[in-house]
C-alpha positions as CSV (number, residue, x, y, z in Angstrom):
1,M,-15.1,14.2,-18.4
2,R,-11.9,14.8,-16.4
3,G,-9.7,12.5,-18.3
4,L,-9.0,9.1,-19.8
5,L,-6.9,6.3,-18.2
6,I,-5.3,4.0,-20.7
7,A,-3.6,1.0,-19.1
8,V,-1.2,-1.1,-21.1
9,C,-0.6,-4.6,-19.7
10,G,1.5,-7.4,-20.9
11,L,4.5,-9.7,-20.2
12,D,8.0,-8.5,-20.1
13,G,9.3,-7.9,-23.6
14,S,5.9,-7.9,-25.2
15,G,6.1,-4.3,-26.5
16,K,4.4,-2.3,-23.8
17,S,7.0,0.5,-23.8
18,T,6.8,0.7,-27.6
19,Q,3.0,1.1,-27.5
20,I,3.1,3.6,-24.7
21,N,5.7,5.7,-26.6
22,L,3.5,5.6,-29.7
23,L,0.4,6.6,-27.8
24,E,2.3,9.4,-26.0
25,R,3.6,10.7,-29.4
26,W,0.1,10.6,-30.9
27,F,-1.4,12.6,-28.0
28,N,1.5,15.1,-28.2
29,D,1.2,15.4,-32.1
30,N,-2.5,16.2,-31.7
31,N,-1.9,18.8,-28.9
32,L,-3.7,16.7,-26.3
33,A,-2.6,16.6,-22.7
34,C,-0.9,13.3,-21.8
35,E,0.6,12.1,-18.5
36,T,2.7,8.9,-18.7
37,T,3.5,6.8,-15.7
38,R,4.5,3.3,-15.0
39,Q,3.7,0.8,-12.3
40,P,5.4,-0.8,-10.5
41,T,7.2,2.3,-9.6
42,N,11.0,2.7,-9.1
43,Y,10.4,2.7,-5.4
44,Y,9.3,-0.9,-5.7
45,R,11.8,-1.9,-8.3
46,E,14.7,-0.5,-6.3
47,D,13.7,-2.1,-3.0
48,E,16.6,-4.4,-2.0
49,R,14.2,-7.3,-1.2
50,V,12.6,-7.1,-4.7
51,R,16.0,-6.6,-6.4
52,N,17.3,-9.7,-4.6
53,Y,14.4,-11.7,-5.9
54,L,14.5,-10.3,-9.4
55,D,18.3,-10.5,-9.8
56,N,19.1,-13.6,-7.8
57,G,15.9,-15.5,-7.3
58,V,16.3,-15.2,-3.5
59,C,12.9,-14.8,-1.8
60,P,12.4,-16.1,1.8
61,D,8.7,-15.2,1.6
62,M,6.9,-14.7,-1.7
63,K,3.9,-13.3,0.2
64,S,6.0,-10.4,1.3
65,I,7.0,-9.6,-2.3
66,A,3.3,-9.7,-3.3
67,L,2.4,-7.3,-0.4
68,L,5.2,-4.9,-1.5
69,A,3.8,-4.9,-5.0
70,A,0.2,-4.4,-3.8
71,A,1.4,-1.5,-1.5
72,D,3.3,0.1,-4.4
73,R,0.2,-0.1,-6.6
74,R,-2.1,1.4,-4.0
75,W,0.4,4.2,-3.2
76,H,0.8,5.0,-6.9
77,L,-3.0,5.2,-7.3
78,A,-3.4,7.4,-4.2
79,T,-0.6,9.8,-4.9
80,Y,-0.4,10.0,-8.7
81,I,-3.3,8.6,-10.6
82,E,-6.3,9.6,-8.4
83,P,-5.2,13.2,-8.0
84,K,-4.8,13.6,-11.8
């Protein structure tokens, strides 16, 4: 087996970061290799169209925001997760 992918999903403020940090600490304490990543990536979060929607609720086309999110996920899979 090459590795194990653990995905933590949940609403904002539901404790995902806390659980991820606890898992990462457990792996490190047991001398097990661990890579931690988050999606959406900062590339998506820092896009001015996404920021304008998240910060101000301004979104001329919600489908475009959805496409940006889907592209970010696919890029993250192809460039980070799949190579690992």
